[in-house]
Gaussian input, Z-matrix of N, CA and C with variables (Angstrom, degrees):
# hf/3-21g

backbone

0 1
 N
 C     1     B1
 C     2     B2     1     A1
 N     3     B3     2     A2     1     D1
 C     4     B4     3     A3     2     D2
 C     5     B5     4     A4     3     D3
 N     6     B6     5     A5     4     D4
 C     7     B7     6     A6     5     D5
 C     8     B8     7     A7     6     D6
 N     9     B9     8     A8     7     D7
 C    10    B10     9     A9     8     D8
 C    11    B11    10    A10     9     D9
 N    12    B12    11    A11    10    D10
 C    13    B13    12    A12    11    D11
 C    14    B14    13    A13    12    D12
 N    15    B15    14    A14    13    D13
 C    16    B16    15    A15    14    D14
 C    17    B17    16    A16    15    D15
 N    18    B18    17    A17    16    D16
 C    19    B19    18    A18    17    D17
 C    20    B20    19    A19    18    D18
 N    21    B21    20    A20    19    D19
 C    22    B22    21    A21    20    D20
 C    23    B23    22    A22    21    D21
 N    24    B24    23    A23    22    D22
 C    25    B25    24    A24    23    D23
 C    26    B26    25    A25    24    D24
 N    27    B27    26    A26    25    D25
 C    28    B28    27    A27    26    D26
 C    29    B29    28    A28    27    D27
 N    30    B30    29    A29    28    D28
 C    31    B31    30    A30    29    D29
 C    32    B32    31    A31    30    D30
 N    33    B33    32    A32    31    D31
 C    34    B34    33    A33    32    D32
 C    35    B35    34    A34    33    D33
 N    36    B36    35    A35    34    D34
 C    37    B37    36    A36    35    D35
 C    38    B38    37    A37    36    D36
 N    39    B39    38    A38    37    D37
 C    40    B40    39    A39    38    D38
 C    41    B41    40    A40    39    D39
 N    42    B42    41    A41    40    D40
 C    43    B43    42    A42    41    D41
 C    44    B44    43    A43    42    D42
 N    45    B45    44    A44    43    D43
 C    46    B46    45    A45    44    D44
 C    47    B47    46    A46    45    D45
 N    48    B48    47    A47    46    D46
 C    49    B49    48    A48    47    D47
 C    50    B50    49    A49    48    D48
 N    51    B51    50    A50    49    D49
 C    52    B52    51    A51    50    D50
 C    53    B53    52    A52    51    D51
 N    54    B54    53    A53    52    D52
 C    55    B55    54    A54    53    D53
 C    56    B56    55    A55    54    D54
 N    57    B57    56    A56    55    D55
 C    58    B58    57    A57    56    D56
 C    59    B59    58    A58    57    D57
 N    60    B60    59    A59    58    D58
 C    61    B61    60    A60    59    D59
 C    62    B62    61    A61    60    D60
 N    63    B63    62    A62    61    D61
 C    64    B64    63    A63    62    D62
 C    65    B65    64    A64    63    D63
 N    66    B66    65    A65    64    D64
 C    67    B67    66    A66    65    D65
 C    68    B68    67    A67    66    D66
 N    69    B69    68    A68    67    D67
 C    70    B70    69    A69    68    D68
 C    71    B71    70    A70    69    D69
 N    72    B72    71    A71    70    D70
 C    73    B73    72    A72    71    D71
 C    74    B74    73    A73    72    D72
 N    75    B75    74    A74    73    D73
 C    76    B76    75    A75    74    D74
 C    77    B77    76    A76    75    D75
 N    78    B78    77    A77    76    D76
 C    79    B79    78    A78    77    D77
 C    80    B80    79    A79    78    D78
 N    81    B81    80    A80    79    D79
 C    82    B82    81    A81    80    D80
 C    83    B83    82    A82    81    D81
 N    84    B84    83    A83    82    D82
 C    85    B85    84    A84    83    D83
 C    86    B86    85    A85    84    D84
 N    87    B87    86    A86    85    D85
 C    88    B88    87    A87    86    D86
 C    89    B89    88    A88    87    D87
 N    90    B90    89    A89    88    D88
 C    91    B91    90    A90    89    D89
 C    92    B92    91    A91    90    D90
 N    93    B93    92    A92    91    D91
 C    94    B94    93    A93    92    D92
 C    95    B95    94    A94    93    D93
 N    96    B96    95    A95    94    D94
 C    97    B97    96    A96    95    D95
 C    98    B98    97    A97    96    D96
 N    99    B99    98    A98    97    D97
 C   100   B100    99    A99    98    D98
 C   101   B101   100   A100    99    D99
 N   102   B102   101   A101   100   D100
 C   103   B103   102   A102   101   D101
 C   104   B104   103   A103   102   D102
 N   105   B105   104   A104   103   D103
 C   106   B106   105   A105   104   D104
 C   107   B107   106   A106   105   D105
 N   108   B108   107   A107   106   D106
 C   109   B109   108   A108   107   D107
 C   110   B110   109   A109   108   D108
 N   111   B111   110   A110   109   D109
 C   112   B112   111   A111   110   D110
 C   113   B113   112   A112   111   D111
 N   114   B114   113   A113   112   D112
 C   115   B115   114   A114   113   D113
 C   116   B116   115   A115   114   D114
 N   117   B117   116   A116   115   D115
 C   118   B118   117   A117   116   D116
 C   119   B119   118   A118   117   D117
 N   120   B120   119   A119   118   D118
 C   121   B121   120   A120   119   D119
 C   122   B122   121   A121   120   D120
 N   123   B123   122   A122   121   D121
 C   124   B124   123   A123   122   D122
 C   125   B125   124   A124   123   D123
 N   126   B126   125   A125   124   D124
 C   127   B127   126   A126   125   D125
 C   128   B128   127   A127   126   D126
 N   129   B129   128   A128   127   D127
 C   130   B130   129   A129   128   D128
 C   131   B131   130   A130   129   D129
 N   132   B132   131   A131   130   D130
 C   133   B133   132   A132   131   D131
 C   134   B134   133   A133   132   D132
 N   135   B135   134   A134   133   D133
 C   136   B136   135   A135   134   D134
 C   137   B137   136   A136   135   D135
 N   138   B138   137   A137   136   D136
 C   139   B139   138   A138   137   D137
 C   140   B140   139   A139   138   D138
 N   141   B141   140   A140   139   D139
 C   142   B142   141   A141   140   D140
 C   143   B143   142   A142   141   D141
 N   144   B144   143   A143   142   D142
 C   145   B145   144   A144   143   D143
 C   146   B146   145   A145   144   D144
 N   147   B147   146   A146   145   D145
 C   148   B148   147   A147   146   D146
 C   149   B149   148   A148   147   D147
 N   150   B150   149   A149   148   D148
 C   151   B151   150   A150   149   D149
 C   152   B152   151   A151   150   D150
 N   153   B153   152   A152   151   D151
 C   154   B154   153   A153   152   D152
 C   155   B155   154   A154   153   D153
 N   156   B156   155   A155   154   D154
 C   157   B157   156   A156   155   D155
 C   158   B158   157   A157   156   D156
 N   159   B159   158   A158   157   D157
 C   160   B160   159   A159   158   D158
 C   161   B161   160   A160   159   D159
 N   162   B162   161   A161   160   D160
 C   163   B163   162   A162   161   D161
 C   164   B164   163   A163   162   D162
 N   165   B165   164   A164   163   D163
 C   166   B166   165   A165   164   D164
 C   167   B167   166   A166   165   D165
 N   168   B168   167   A167   166   D166
 C   169   B169   168   A168   167   D167
 C   170   B170   169   A169   168   D168
 N   171   B171   170   A170   169   D169
 C   172   B172   171   A171   170   D170
 C   173   B173   172   A172   171   D171
 N   174   B174   173   A173   172   D172
 C   175   B175   174   A174   173   D173
 C   176   B176   175   A175   174   D174
 N   177   B177   176   A176   175   D175
 C   178   B178   177   A177   176   D176
 C   179   B179   178   A178   177   D177
 N   180   B180   179   A179   178   D178
 C   181   B181   180   A180   179   D179
 C   182   B182   181   A181   180   D180
 N   183   B183   182   A182   181   D181
 C   184   B184   183   A183   182   D182
 C   185   B185   184   A184   183   D183
 N   186   B186   185   A185   184   D184
 C   187   B187   186   A186   185   D185
 C   188   B188   187   A187   186   D186
 N   189   B189   188   A188   187   D187
 C   190   B190   189   A189   188   D188
 C   191   B191   190   A190   189   D189
 N   192   B192   191   A191   190   D190
 C   193   B193   192   A192   191   D191
 C   194   B194   193   A193   192   D192
 N   195   B195   194   A194   193   D193
 C   196   B196   195   A195   194   D194
 C   197   B197   196   A196   195   D195
 N   198   B198   197   A197   196   D196
 C   199   B199   198   A198   197   D197
 C   200   B200   199   A199   198   D198
 N   201   B201   200   A200   199   D199
 C   202   B202   201   A201   200   D200
 C   203   B203   202   A202   201   D201
 N   204   B204   203   A203   202   D202
 C   205   B205   204   A204   203   D203
 C   206   B206   205   A205   204   D204
 N   207   B207   206   A206   205   D205
 C   208   B208   207   A207   206   D206
 C   209   B209   208   A208   207   D207
 N   210   B210   209   A209   208   D208
 C   211   B211   210   A210   209   D209
 C   212   B212   211   A211   210   D210
 N   213   B213   212   A212   211   D211
 C   214   B214   213   A213   212   D212
 C   215   B215   214   A214   213   D213
 N   216   B216   215   A215   214   D214
 C   217   B217   216   A216   215   D215
 C   218   B218   217   A217   216   D216
 N   219   B219   218   A218   217   D217
 C   220   B220   219   A219   218   D218
 C   221   B221   220   A220   219   D219
 N   222   B222   221   A221   220   D220
 C   223   B223   222   A222   221   D221
 C   224   B224   223   A223   222   D222
 N   225   B225   224   A224   223   D223
 C   226   B226   225   A225   224   D224
 C   227   B227   226   A226   225   D225
 N   228   B228   227   A227   226   D226
 C   229   B229   228   A228   227   D227
 C   230   B230   229   A229   228   D228
 N   231   B231   230   A230   229   D229
 C   232   B232   231   A231   230   D230
 C   233   B233   232   A232   231   D231
 N   234   B234   233   A233   232   D232
 C   235   B235   234   A234   233   D233
 C   236   B236   235   A235   234   D234
 N   237   B237   236   A236   235   D235
 C   238   B238   237   A237   236   D236
 C   239   B239   238   A238   237   D237
 N   240   B240   239   A239   238   D238
 C   241   B241   240   A240   239   D239
 C   242   B242   241   A241   240   D240
 N   243   B243   242   A242   241   D241
 C   244   B244   243   A243   242   D242
 C   245   B245   244   A244   243   D243
 N   246   B246   245   A245   244   D244
 C   247   B247   246   A246   245   D245
 C   248   B248   247   A247   246   D246
 N   249   B249   248   A248   247   D247
 C   250   B250   249   A249   248   D248
 C   251   B251   250   A250   249   D249
 N   252   B252   251   A251   250   D250
 C   253   B253   252   A252   251   D251
 C   254   B254   253   A253   252   D252
 N   255   B255   254   A254   253   D253
 C   256   B256   255   A255   254   D254
 C   257   B257   256   A256   255   D255
 N   258   B258   257   A257   256   D256
 C   259   B259   258   A258   257   D257
 C   260   B260   259   A259   258   D258
 N   261   B261   260   A260   259   D259
 C   262   B262   261   A261   260   D260
 C   263   B263   262   A262   261   D261
 N   264   B264   263   A263   262   D262
 C   265   B265   264   A264   263   D263
 C   266   B266   265   A265   264   D264
 N   267   B267   266   A266   265   D265
 C   268   B268   267   A267   266   D266
 C   269   B269   268   A268   267   D267
 N   270   B270   269   A269   268   D268
 C   271   B271   270   A270   269   D269
 C   272   B272   271   A271   270   D270
 N   273   B273   272   A272   271   D271
 C   274   B274   273   A273   272   D272
 C   275   B275   274   A274   273   D273
 N   276   B276   275   A275   274   D274
 C   277   B277   276   A276   275   D275
 C   278   B278   277   A277   276   D276
 N   279   B279   278   A278   277   D277
 C   280   B280   279   A279   278   D278
 C   281   B281   280   A280   279   D279
 N   282   B282   281   A281   280   D280
 C   283   B283   282   A282   281   D281
 C   284   B284   283   A283   282   D282
 N   285   B285   284   A284   283   D283
 C   286   B286   285   A285   284   D284
 C   287   B287   286   A286   285   D285
 N   288   B288   287   A287   286   D286
 C   289   B289   288   A288   287   D287
 C   290   B290   289   A289   288   D288
 N   291   B291   290   A290   289   D289
 C   292   B292   291   A291   290   D290
 C   293   B293   292   A292   291   D291
 N   294   B294   293   A293   292   D292
 C   295   B295   294   A294   293   D293
 C   296   B296   295   A295   294   D294
 N   297   B297   296   A296   295   D295
 C   298   B298   297   A297   296   D296
 C   299   B299   298   A298   297   D297
 N   300   B300   299   A299   298   D298
 C   301   B301   300   A300   299   D299
 C   302   B302   301   A301   300   D300
 N   303   B303   302   A302   301   D301
 C   304   B304   303   A303   302   D302
 C   305   B305   304   A304   303   D303
 N   306   B306   305   A305   304   D304
 C   307   B307   306   A306   305   D305
 C   308   B308   307   A307   306   D306

   B1=1.4467
   B2=1.5312
   B3=1.3569
   B4=1.4624
   B5=1.5163
   B6=1.3216
   B7=1.4442
   B8=1.5191
   B9=1.3183
   B10=1.4588
   B11=1.5253
   B12=1.3291
   B13=1.4696
   B14=1.5307
   B15=1.3050
   B16=1.4715
   B17=1.5290
   B18=1.3390
   B19=1.4630
   B20=1.5322
   B21=1.3338
   B22=1.4623
   B23=1.5352
   B24=1.3201
   B25=1.4624
   B26=1.5348
   B27=1.3222
   B28=1.4632
   B29=1.5266
   B30=1.3287
   B31=1.4704
   B32=1.5263
   B33=1.3365
   B34=1.4666
   B35=1.5265
   B36=1.3386
   B37=1.4623
   B38=1.5247
   B39=1.3344
   B40=1.4627
   B41=1.5252
   B42=1.3298
   B43=1.4675
   B44=1.5256
   B45=1.3186
   B46=1.4669
   B47=1.5232
   B48=1.3099
   B49=1.4628
   B50=1.5266
   B51=1.3373
   B52=1.4709
   B53=1.5210
   B54=1.3317
   B55=1.4597
   B56=1.5238
   B57=1.3216
   B58=1.4700
   B59=1.5250
   B60=1.3336
   B61=1.4659
   B62=1.5267
   B63=1.3219
   B64=1.4641
   B65=1.5261
   B66=1.3248
   B67=1.4579
   B68=1.5265
   B69=1.3333
   B70=1.4623
   B71=1.5224
   B72=1.3173
   B73=1.4536
   B74=1.5220
   B75=1.3270
   B76=1.4557
   B77=1.5275
   B78=1.3261
   B79=1.4591
   B80=1.5211
   B81=1.3047
   B82=1.4617
   B83=1.5276
   B84=1.3344
   B85=1.4735
   B86=1.5210
   B87=1.3238
   B88=1.4719
   B89=1.5230
   B90=1.3213
   B91=1.4792
   B92=1.5283
   B93=1.3293
   B94=1.4607
   B95=1.5260
   B96=1.3329
   B97=1.4661
   B98=1.5220
   B99=1.3382
   B100=1.4594
   B101=1.5257
   B102=1.3364
   B103=1.4630
   B104=1.5338
   B105=1.3212
   B106=1.4681
   B107=1.5240
   B108=1.3414
   B109=1.4546
   B110=1.5151
   B111=1.3287
   B112=1.4588
   B113=1.5239
   B114=1.3103
   B115=1.4587
   B116=1.5213
   B117=1.3329
   B118=1.4583
   B119=1.5157
   B120=1.3289
   B121=1.4677
   B122=1.5198
   B123=1.3272
   B124=1.4494
   B125=1.5167
   B126=1.3326
   B127=1.4615
   B128=1.5265
   B129=1.3172
   B130=1.4683
   B131=1.5192
   B132=1.3285
   B133=1.4577
   B134=1.5147
   B135=1.3116
   B136=1.4639
   B137=1.5296
   B138=1.3408
   B139=1.4711
   B140=1.5126
   B141=1.3422
   B142=1.4607
   B143=1.5243
   B144=1.3273
   B145=1.4659
   B146=1.5272
   B147=1.3285
   B148=1.4636
   B149=1.5175
   B150=1.3231
   B151=1.4597
   B152=1.5203
   B153=1.3342
   B154=1.4588
   B155=1.5243
   B156=1.3178
   B157=1.4584
   B158=1.5343
   B159=1.3141
   B160=1.4646
   B161=1.5300
   B162=1.3277
   B163=1.4690
   B164=1.5288
   B165=1.3294
   B166=1.4650
   B167=1.5170
   B168=1.3285
   B169=1.4643
   B170=1.5250
   B171=1.3210
   B172=1.4611
   B173=1.5299
   B174=1.3112
   B175=1.4649
   B176=1.5305
   B177=1.3230
   B178=1.4657
   B179=1.5202
   B180=1.3223
   B181=1.4653
   B182=1.5233
   B183=1.3274
   B184=1.4618
   B185=1.5217
   B186=1.3300
   B187=1.4671
   B188=1.5232
   B189=1.3237
   B190=1.4629
   B191=1.5290
   B192=1.3298
   B193=1.4670
   B194=1.5297
   B195=1.3153
   B196=1.4691
   B197=1.5225
   B198=1.3232
   B199=1.4682
   B200=1.5255
   B201=1.3298
   B202=1.4627
   B203=1.5249
   B204=1.3300
   B205=1.4607
   B206=1.5337
   B207=1.3198
   B208=1.4623
   B209=1.5282
   B210=1.3214
   B211=1.4709
   B212=1.5279
   B213=1.3298
   B214=1.4584
   B215=1.5239
   B216=1.3259
   B217=1.4615
   B218=1.5265
   B219=1.3232
   B220=1.4613
   B221=1.5282
   B222=1.3224
   B223=1.4633
   B224=1.5165
   B225=1.3176
   B226=1.4565
   B227=1.5298
   B228=1.3231
   B229=1.4581
   B230=1.5239
   B231=1.3185
   B232=1.4611
   B233=1.5245
   B234=1.3160
   B235=1.4562
   B236=1.5159
   B237=1.3267
   B238=1.4687
   B239=1.5318
   B240=1.3408
   B241=1.4601
   B242=1.5310
   B243=1.3245
   B244=1.4594
   B245=1.5298
   B246=1.3147
   B247=1.4587
   B248=1.5296
   B249=1.3171
   B250=1.4625
   B251=1.5189
   B252=1.3367
   B253=1.4601
   B254=1.5126
   B255=1.3273
   B256=1.4652
   B257=1.5233
   B258=1.3322
   B259=1.4690
   B260=1.5314
   B261=1.3209
   B262=1.4647
   B263=1.5295
   B264=1.3213
   B265=1.4708
   B266=1.5226
   B267=1.3184
   B268=1.4710
   B269=1.5235
   B270=1.3275
   B271=1.4658
   B272=1.5249
   B273=1.3242
   B274=1.4685
   B275=1.5233
   B276=1.3235
   B277=1.4678
   B278=1.5298
   B279=1.3175
   B280=1.4711
   B281=1.5247
   B282=1.3173
   B283=1.4611
   B284=1.5282
   B285=1.3291
   B286=1.4699
   B287=1.5222
   B288=1.3273
   B289=1.4586
   B290=1.5318
   B291=1.3285
   B292=1.4575
   B293=1.5175
   B294=1.3191
   B295=1.4595
   B296=1.5172
   B297=1.3238
   B298=1.4558
   B299=1.5231
   B300=1.3250
   B301=1.4564
   B302=1.5357
   B303=1.3146
   B304=1.4563
   B305=1.5238
   B306=1.3272
   B307=1.4525
   B308=1.5242
   A1=110.87
   A2=115.49
   A3=119.38
   A4=110.52
   A5=115.02
   A6=120.93
   A7=114.36
   A8=117.75
   A9=122.26
   A10=107.84
   A11=116.12
   A12=120.74
   A13=110.46
   A14=115.40
   A15=123.54
   A16=112.35
   A17=116.44
   A18=121.98
   A19=111.88
   A20=115.98
   A21=123.68
   A22=112.21
   A23=117.22
   A24=119.72
   A25=112.56
   A26=117.93
   A27=119.43
   A28=110.93
   A29=117.29
   A30=120.97
   A31=110.81
   A32=117.24
   A33=120.35
   A34=110.76
   A35=116.77
   A36=120.24
   A37=111.87
   A38=117.55
   A39=121.07
   A40=110.68
   A41=116.63
   A42=120.34
   A43=110.42
   A44=116.75
   A45=120.51
   A46=109.97
   A47=117.71
   A48=121.00
   A49=111.64
   A50=117.25
   A51=120.53
   A52=111.19
   A53=117.47
   A54=121.47
   A55=113.07
   A56=117.05
   A57=120.35
   A58=111.70
   A59=117.17
   A60=120.50
   A61=111.29
   A62=117.60
   A63=121.48
   A64=114.70
   A65=117.35
   A66=120.34
   A67=110.63
   A68=115.65
   A69=120.89
   A70=112.05
   A71=115.94
   A72=120.96
   A73=109.01
   A74=116.33
   A75=121.69
   A76=107.84
   A77=116.15
   A78=121.12
   A79=108.49
   A80=116.31
   A81=123.08
   A82=107.07
   A83=119.06
   A84=119.92
   A85=113.70
   A86=117.61
   A87=119.95
   A88=109.80
   A89=116.86
   A90=120.52
   A91=110.44
   A92=116.84
   A93=120.33
   A94=110.20
   A95=116.55
   A96=120.04
   A97=111.14
   A98=117.18
   A99=120.78
   A100=110.45
   A101=116.93
   A102=121.09
   A103=111.16
   A104=116.57
   A105=121.79
   A106=111.13
   A107=116.64
   A108=120.80
   A109=113.50
   A110=117.53
   A111=121.21
   A112=110.21
   A113=116.40
   A114=122.44
   A115=107.20
   A116=115.87
   A117=120.85
   A118=112.44
   A119=116.36
   A120=119.60
   A121=109.97
   A122=115.31
   A123=120.93
   A124=113.68
   A125=116.40
   A126=120.57
   A127=110.02
   A128=114.73
   A129=119.70
   A130=111.46
   A131=116.92
   A132=120.98
   A133=113.42
   A134=116.90
   A135=121.92
   A136=108.95
   A137=116.57
   A138=118.27
   A139=112.62
   A140=118.64
   A141=120.39
   A142=110.99
   A143=116.73
   A144=121.00
   A145=111.83
   A146=115.99
   A147=120.37
   A148=112.25
   A149=117.31
   A150=120.50
   A151=112.99
   A152=116.89
   A153=121.30
   A154=109.23
   A155=116.25
   A156=119.73
   A157=108.70
   A158=116.90
   A159=120.78
   A160=111.96
   A161=117.04
   A162=118.98
   A163=111.04
   A164=116.84
   A165=120.10
   A166=111.70
   A167=115.86
   A168=120.38
   A169=110.62
   A170=117.09
   A171=121.02
   A172=110.26
   A173=117.55
   A174=121.35
   A175=110.83
   A176=117.28
   A177=121.08
   A178=110.34
   A179=117.24
   A180=121.25
   A181=110.03
   A182=117.25
   A183=121.25
   A184=110.93
   A185=116.80
   A186=120.34
   A187=111.79
   A188=117.35
   A189=120.33
   A190=110.86
   A191=117.15
   A192=120.74
   A193=110.17
   A194=117.51
   A195=120.22
   A196=111.59
   A197=117.68
   A198=120.92
   A199=110.87
   A200=117.26
   A201=120.73
   A202=110.59
   A203=117.86
   A204=121.53
   A205=111.77
   A206=117.54
   A207=122.05
   A208=112.62
   A209=117.10
   A210=121.64
   A211=112.22
   A212=115.08
   A213=122.21
   A214=110.85
   A215=116.80
   A216=124.17
   A217=108.05
   A218=114.65
   A219=119.75
   A220=106.63
   A221=115.31
   A222=121.38
   A223=108.33
   A224=115.59
   A225=121.40
   A226=109.32
   A227=116.09
   A228=121.10
   A229=110.16
   A230=116.45
   A231=120.71
   A232=108.81
   A233=116.03
   A234=121.21
   A235=114.20
   A236=117.94
   A237=121.54
   A238=111.92
   A239=115.91
   A240=119.42
   A241=112.50
   A242=117.19
   A243=121.80
   A244=112.61
   A245=117.17
   A246=122.13
   A247=110.85
   A248=116.30
   A249=120.62
   A250=110.85
   A251=116.64
   A252=120.45
   A253=112.52
   A254=117.54
   A255=121.07
   A256=110.58
   A257=117.42
   A258=120.13
   A259=110.10
   A260=117.14
   A261=120.82
   A262=110.62
   A263=116.57
   A264=120.25
   A265=110.85
   A266=117.22
   A267=120.99
   A268=109.79
   A269=117.18
   A270=120.73
   A271=111.02
   A272=117.63
   A273=121.09
   A274=109.80
   A275=117.08
   A276=121.27
   A277=110.73
   A278=116.97
   A279=120.14
   A280=110.83
   A281=116.51
   A282=121.84
   A283=110.02
   A284=116.01
   A285=121.18
   A286=112.90
   A287=117.03
   A288=120.58
   A289=113.91
   A290=117.37
   A291=120.53
   A292=109.94
   A293=115.98
   A294=120.61
   A295=108.58
   A296=116.85
   A297=122.24
   A298=108.34
   A299=115.93
   A300=123.08
   A301=108.46
   A302=116.48
   A303=120.40
   A304=110.57
   A305=116.06
   A306=122.12
   A307=108.82
   D1=-37.14
   D2=-178.49
   D3=-63.97
   D4=142.19
   D5=176.50
   D6=86.81
   D7=-2.56
   D8=178.90
   D9=-113.85
   D10=135.38
   D11=-179.30
   D12=-47.15
   D13=136.01
   D14=-178.90
   D15=57.39
   D16=22.48
   D17=-177.92
   D18=55.21
   D19=26.91
   D20=177.47
   D21=60.59
   D22=24.04
   D23=-175.12
   D24=-62.33
   D25=-29.77
   D26=179.91
   D27=-64.85
   D28=-41.23
   D29=178.28
   D30=-66.88
   D31=-40.52
   D32=178.14
   D33=-63.47
   D34=-44.26
   D35=-178.94
   D36=-66.89
   D37=-38.40
   D38=177.68
   D39=-65.28
   D40=-41.63
   D41=178.07
   D42=-64.11
   D43=-39.63
   D44=177.98
   D45=-57.99
   D46=-46.35
   D47=-179.46
   D48=-62.95
   D49=-42.60
   D50=178.37
   D51=-62.85
   D52=-43.17
   D53=-175.64
   D54=-71.80
   D55=-24.54
   D56=179.02
   D57=-61.51
   D58=-23.27
   D59=178.61
   D60=-69.48
   D61=-25.39
   D62=-174.77
   D63=-111.59
   D64=-15.62
   D65=-175.66
   D66=-129.12
   D67=144.91
   D68=179.53
   D69=-67.03
   D70=-34.43
   D71=-176.88
   D72=-137.45
   D73=135.48
   D74=179.65
   D75=-129.47
   D76=126.51
   D77=175.95
   D78=-94.97
   D79=126.26
   D80=178.52
   D81=-119.23
   D82=117.28
   D83=-178.58
   D84=-60.99
   D85=-22.57
   D86=176.22
   D87=-62.37
   D88=-39.97
   D89=179.93
   D90=-63.42
   D91=-36.90
   D92=177.70
   D93=-66.08
   D94=-41.24
   D95=177.29
   D96=-64.13
   D97=-40.56
   D98=177.33
   D99=-62.24
   D100=-40.58
   D101=178.03
   D102=-64.36
   D103=-26.82
   D104=176.55
   D105=-76.81
   D106=-8.60
   D107=-179.04
   D108=90.40
   D109=12.44
   D110=179.64
   D111=-85.95
   D112=137.06
   D113=175.04
   D114=-106.75
   D115=111.14
   D116=-174.42
   D117=-90.00
   D118=-32.52
   D119=-177.77
   D120=-68.56
   D121=143.90
   D122=179.51
   D123=84.45
   D124=15.22
   D125=178.76
   D126=-115.08
   D127=166.78
   D128=176.15
   D129=-87.96
   D130=-5.92
   D131=-179.53
   D132=97.92
   D133=17.87
   D134=179.68
   D135=-105.72
   D136=126.20
   D137=-176.56
   D138=-64.00
   D139=-19.26
   D140=175.81
   D141=-58.87
   D142=-32.65
   D143=178.47
   D144=-67.05
   D145=-22.21
   D146=-178.03
   D147=-92.50
   D148=-5.58
   D149=-179.07
   D150=73.67
   D151=30.82
   D152=-178.67
   D153=-93.87
   D154=125.42
   D155=175.05
   D156=-93.67
   D157=-177.89
   D158=-175.56
   D159=-60.40
   D160=-43.71
   D161=-179.57
   D162=-66.30
   D163=-33.03
   D164=176.27
   D165=-67.48
   D166=-39.11
   D167=177.55
   D168=-64.78
   D169=-41.50
   D170=177.55
   D171=-59.50
   D172=-42.65
   D173=179.87
   D174=-64.49
   D175=-42.35
   D176=178.51
   D177=-61.94
   D178=-45.89
   D179=179.43
   D180=-61.72
   D181=-44.42
   D182=-179.62
   D183=-59.31
   D184=-46.52
   D185=-179.43
   D186=-66.38
   D187=-37.70
   D188=178.46
   D189=-64.75
   D190=-43.12
   D191=178.97
   D192=-67.12
   D193=-42.01
   D194=178.18
   D195=-61.03
   D196=-33.72
   D197=178.76
   D198=-63.17
   D199=-33.43
   D200=179.23
   D201=-61.95
   D202=-31.03
   D203=179.90
   D204=-60.97
   D205=-22.20
   D206=-178.22
   D207=-92.48
   D208=-2.51
   D209=-172.70
   D210=-97.80
   D211=159.87
   D212=173.25
   D213=-108.93
   D214=-19.14
   D215=-179.83
   D216=-139.76
   D217=160.61
   D218=169.71
   D219=-132.56
   D220=139.06
   D221=-176.15
   D222=-114.27
   D223=120.83
   D224=-176.39
   D225=-98.08
   D226=121.52
   D227=177.04
   D228=-73.04
   D229=157.46
   D230=175.36
   D231=-54.41
   D232=137.61
   D233=-179.90
   D234=88.34
   D235=2.22
   D236=-177.15
   D237=-54.49
   D238=-32.59
   D239=-175.62
   D240=-68.90
   D241=-10.22
   D242=176.89
   D243=-94.38
   D244=2.61
   D245=-175.05
   D246=-114.17
   D247=121.27
   D248=176.49
   D249=-58.41
   D250=-43.24
   D251=-179.33
   D252=-65.55
   D253=-44.32
   D254=179.91
   D255=-63.68
   D256=-39.49
   D257=178.73
   D258=-64.90
   D259=-39.27
   D260=178.28
   D261=-66.86
   D262=-43.18
   D263=179.11
   D264=-64.07
   D265=-40.23
   D266=177.48
   D267=-62.59
   D268=-43.03
   D269=179.12
   D270=-61.42
   D271=-42.63
   D272=177.29
   D273=-62.65
   D274=-45.06
   D275=-179.78
   D276=-60.89
   D277=-44.01
   D278=178.59
   D279=-65.36
   D280=-39.17
   D281=178.01
   D282=-60.51
   D283=-37.49
   D284=179.31
   D285=-81.27
   D286=-6.28
   D287=179.48
   D288=81.09
   D289=21.04
   D290=179.26
   D291=-76.31
   D292=153.42
   D293=173.70
   D294=-74.84
   D295=131.53
   D296=178.41
   D297=-102.20
   D298=124.92
   D299=179.34
   D300=-114.51
   D301=152.89
   D302=-176.63
   D303=-127.03
   D304=142.72
   D305=176.31
   D306=-67.72

């Protein structure tokens, strides 16, 4: 999400809507960020704009990884291979034996 305008929230939200047709429950990390009180739209995709310090980033990463533990599948958006976080999340999902799906 980092480094992409609006933290790529539009692509995440669109994928969430598409996946709802096939799955009873869909986890969207944008919703978790919104619940944290972060406003992603209107940004360049830099966490400095959100006022996140290192400990805040660690907490966000921890919660995102913990959310994967509740999933049966992981859906990789186009460009995932350019994201350190997406590659780490995919590795965790594969380690857990989850099905990996691609946009």
